[in-house]
C-alpha positions as CSV (number, residue, x, y, z in Angstrom):
1,X,7.0,-8.8,-17.0
2,X,3.7,-10.6,-17.2
3,X,1.2,-9.2,-19.7
4,X,-2.0,-8.0,-18.1
5,X,-4.0,-10.2,-20.4
6,X,-2.6,-13.3,-18.6
7,X,-3.6,-12.3,-15.1
8,X,-6.1,-14.4,-13.1
9,X,-7.4,-12.3,-10.3
10,X,-10.5,-13.8,-8.7
11,X,-13.0,-12.2,-6.4
12,X,-11.9,-8.6,-6.8
13,X,-12.9,-5.7,-9.1
14,X,-9.7,-4.6,-10.7
15,X,-11.1,-1.5,-12.3
16,X,-10.9,0.3,-9.0
17,X,-7.1,0.1,-9.3
18,X,-7.2,2.5,-12.2
19,X,-7.8,5.2,-9.6
20,X,-6.6,3.5,-6.4
21,X,-6.3,6.6,-4.3
22,X,-9.8,7.9,-5.1
23,X,-11.4,4.5,-4.4
24,X,-9.5,4.3,-1.1
25,X,-10.6,7.7,0.1
26,X,-14.2,7.1,-1.2
27,X,-14.2,3.6,0.3
28,X,-12.3,2.0,3.2
29,X,-10.3,5.1,4.0
30,X,-13.2,7.5,3.9
31,X,-12.6,8.4,7.5
32,X,-9.3,10.0,6.4
33,X,-10.8,11.9,3.5
34,X,-10.6,15.7,3.3
35,X,-12.5,17.3,0.3
36,X,-15.7,16.8,-1.6
37,X,-17.2,14.7,-4.4
38,X,-14.6,15.6,-7.0
39,X,-11.2,15.9,-5.2
40,X,-10.1,14.4,-1.9
41,X,-6.8,14.1,0.0
42,X,-5.4,12.5,3.0
43,X,-4.3,14.6,6.0
44,X,-0.8,15.9,5.4
45,X,0.7,13.9,8.3
46,X,-0.9,10.7,7.0
47,X,-0.1,10.6,3.3
48,X,0.7,13.1,0.5
49,X,-1.9,11.7,-2.0
50,X,-4.5,13.8,-3.6
51,X,-7.2,11.9,-5.5
52,X,-9.4,13.1,-8.4
53,X,-12.7,11.3,-9.2
54,X,-12.5,12.2,-12.8
55,X,-10.4,14.6,-14.9
56,X,-13.3,15.1,-17.3
57,X,-15.2,17.4,-15.0
58,X,-14.5,21.1,-16.0
59,X,-14.4,22.1,-12.3
60,X,-11.7,19.7,-11.3
61,X,-8.8,22.2,-11.4
62,X,-10.6,24.8,-9.3
63,X,-11.6,22.1,-6.8
64,X,-8.0,20.9,-6.7
65,X,-6.6,24.4,-6.1
66,X,-9.3,25.1,-3.4
67,X,-8.4,21.9,-1.6
68,X,-4.6,22.2,-1.4
69,X,-4.3,26.0,-1.5
70,X,-2.3,28.5,-3.5
71,X,1.3,27.9,-4.3
72,X,1.1,24.3,-3.2
73,X,2.9,21.4,-4.8
74,X,0.7,18.4,-5.5
75,X,1.2,15.1,-7.2
76,X,-1.1,14.1,-10.1
77,X,-1.6,10.4,-10.9
78,X,-3.3,9.3,-14.1
79,X,-3.3,12.7,-15.8
80,X,-1.3,13.2,-19.0
81,X,-2.7,16.3,-20.5
82,X,-2.0,20.0,-20.5
83,X,-2.2,21.9,-17.2
84,X,-4.1,25.2,-17.0
85,X,-2.5,28.6,-17.3
86,X,-1.0,29.7,-14.0
87,X,-0.1,26.2,-12.9
88,X,3.5,25.1,-12.9
89,X,4.9,21.7,-13.8
90,X,7.7,20.8,-11.4
91,X,8.4,17.1,-12.1
92,X,7.2,13.7,-13.0
93,X,8.0,10.1,-13.8
94,X,6.7,6.7,-14.5
95,X,5.6,3.9,-12.2
96,X,4.2,0.4,-12.4
97,X,1.3,-1.2,-10.7
98,X,1.7,-4.9,-9.8
99,X,-1.0,-7.3,-8.5
100,X,-0.9,-10.7,-6.9
101,X,-1.5,-13.8,-9.1
102,X,-2.2,-17.4,-8.1
103,X,1.5,-17.9,-8.1
104,X,1.9,-15.9,-4.9
105,X,2.5,-18.2,-1.9
106,X,1.9,-16.1,1.2
107,X,2.9,-17.0,4.7
108,X,3.2,-15.4,8.2
109,X,6.7,-14.7,9.4
110,X,7.8,-15.9,12.8
111,X,10.2,-12.9,13.4
112,X,7.9,-10.1,12.2
113,X,6.4,-7.9,14.9
114,X,3.5,-5.5,14.5
115,X,4.4,-1.8,14.6
116,X,2.2,1.0,16.1
117,X,2.4,4.5,17.5
118,X,5.2,3.6,19.9
119,X,7.4,2.6,16.9
120,X,6.6,5.7,14.8
121,X,10.0,7.4,15.3
122,X,11.8,4.2,14.3
123,X,9.6,3.8,11.2
124,X,10.3,7.3,10.1
125,X,14.0,6.7,10.6
126,X,14.2,3.5,8.5
127,X,12.3,5.2,5.7
128,X,14.7,8.1,5.8
129,X,17.7,5.7,5.6
130,X,16.2,3.7,2.7
131,X,13.8,6.0,0.8
132,X,11.2,3.4,-0.2
133,X,8.6,6.1,-0.9
134,X,6.4,8.7,0.9
135,X,5.9,8.0,4.6
136,X,4.5,10.5,7.0
137,X,4.3,10.5,10.9
138,X,0.8,8.9,10.8
139,X,1.1,6.7,7.7
140,X,1.1,3.6,10.0
141,X,-2.6,4.4,10.7
142,X,-3.6,3.4,7.2
143,X,-3.2,-0.4,7.9
144,X,-1.0,-3.0,9.4
145,X,2.7,-2.4,9.5
146,X,5.3,-5.0,10.6
147,X,9.0,-5.0,11.0
148,X,12.0,-7.0,12.1
149,X,14.3,-5.8,14.9
150,X,17.8,-6.9,15.4
151,X,19.4,-6.0,18.8
152,X,16.6,-3.6,19.3
153,X,17.1,-1.7,16.0
154,X,14.3,-1.8,13.3
155,X,16.2,-3.1,10.3
156,X,13.3,-4.1,8.0
157,X,9.7,-2.9,7.5
158,X,6.7,-3.3,5.3
159,X,3.0,-2.4,5.6
160,X,-0.3,-1.5,4.1
161,X,-1.2,1.9,2.5
162,X,-3.9,2.5,-0.1
163,X,-7.0,0.4,0.3
164,X,-9.4,0.5,-2.6
165,X,-12.4,-1.8,-2.0
166,X,-11.3,-5.4,-2.3
167,X,-7.6,-4.6,-2.5
168,X,-4.8,-3.5,-0.2
169,X,-1.5,-1.9,-1.3
170,X,1.8,-3.2,0.2
171,X,4.1,-0.3,0.8
172,X,7.1,1.1,2.7
173,X,9.2,-2.0,2.0
174,X,12.5,-1.1,3.5
175,X,15.6,-3.0,4.6
176,X,18.8,-1.4,6.0
177,X,21.9,-1.9,3.8
178,X,23.7,-4.1,6.3
179,X,20.8,-6.5,6.4
180,X,20.0,-6.9,2.7
181,X,20.4,-10.2,0.7
182,X,19.0,-12.1,3.7
183,X,15.5,-12.3,2.2
184,X,13.9,-10.0,4.8
185,X,12.0,-7.9,2.3
186,X,10.5,-11.0,0.7
187,X,9.5,-12.4,4.0
188,X,7.8,-9.3,5.1
189,X,5.9,-8.8,1.8
190,X,4.7,-12.4,2.0
191,X,3.6,-11.8,5.6
192,X,1.7,-8.6,4.8
193,X,0.1,-10.3,1.8
194,X,-0.9,-13.3,3.9
195,X,-2.9,-11.1,6.3
196,X,-4.4,-9.1,3.4
197,X,-5.7,-12.4,2.0
198,X,-7.0,-13.5,5.4
199,X,-9.3,-10.5,5.3
200,X,-10.5,-11.4,1.9
201,X,-8.6,-8.7,0.0
202,X,-6.0,-9.0,-2.8
203,X,-2.6,-7.5,-2.7
204,X,-1.1,-4.9,-5.0
205,X,2.2,-2.9,-5.2
206,X,3.5,0.2,-6.8
207,X,7.1,0.8,-7.8
208,X,9.1,3.3,-9.8
209,X,9.4,2.0,-13.4
210,X,13.2,2.5,-13.1
211,X,13.4,0.2,-10.1
212,X,13.8,-2.9,-12.2
213,X,15.5,-4.9,-9.4
214,X,12.5,-4.5,-7.1
215,X,10.0,-5.2,-9.9
216,X,11.9,-8.4,-10.7
217,X,11.9,-9.4,-7.1
218,X,8.1,-8.9,-6.8
219,X,7.5,-10.8,-10.0
220,X,9.5,-13.7,-8.6
221,X,7.3,-13.8,-5.5
222,X,4.2,-14.0,-7.7
223,X,3.1,-10.5,-8.6
224,X,2.6,-9.4,-12.2
225,X,2.4,-6.1,-14.0
226,X,-1.1,-4.8,-14.4
227,X,-0.4,-1.3,-15.7
228,X,2.1,1.5,-16.1
229,X,1.3,4.8,-14.5
230,X,2.5,8.3,-15.3
231,X,2.6,10.9,-12.5
232,X,3.4,14.5,-12.4
233,X,4.1,17.1,-9.8
234,X,2.6,20.5,-10.3
235,X,2.3,23.8,-8.3
236,X,-1.0,25.5,-7.9
237,X,-1.3,29.2,-8.9
238,X,0.0,31.5,-6.1
């Protein structure tokens, strides 16, 4: 993987990527934001992400509990310390954040079609078949989603999710098993990235650290490792 020190990322403030969900909800996705000046979240049918402005504020845990409610499971990104008494740790893992480099050669795809509310059921179905990551009934509202249909069936998909200022995350990259090894995922990622760049933004991706094949494929396209992320799932006090 490329060292972050070698990255050349013009015209974008990369520091917002250290807290991408917060800078989405406090920026371009503010219309989706539920919460206050310390903790915010997306509507449950849009995305599962809860964002914290800073973990250094002593009121953050109370604000988090008040926002999501008692006995609720919530994912924490960027926090690696002890949780307060009464909170329960229920899981966790490691991920990576990749960003575009000048090596990325984007292009629109002739077969890709834009997806909208009429395609929502098919989008949910392909996510359930392939498990690329969280996707809710209204996730498609976060940005532009595209797909490829074969004989009417949606067999490949990709789209835009988090949107910190100056950046757009490519997400929900999914290809059905019987259509893999045809380059469909790469084609859709390059199409999504092309339109991101046309708006003046830069593209980023997140992946599970264990998904080495996907990471290698993204690096081959022209993305590079920016940082590793730890995430945890906790349950609020009942």
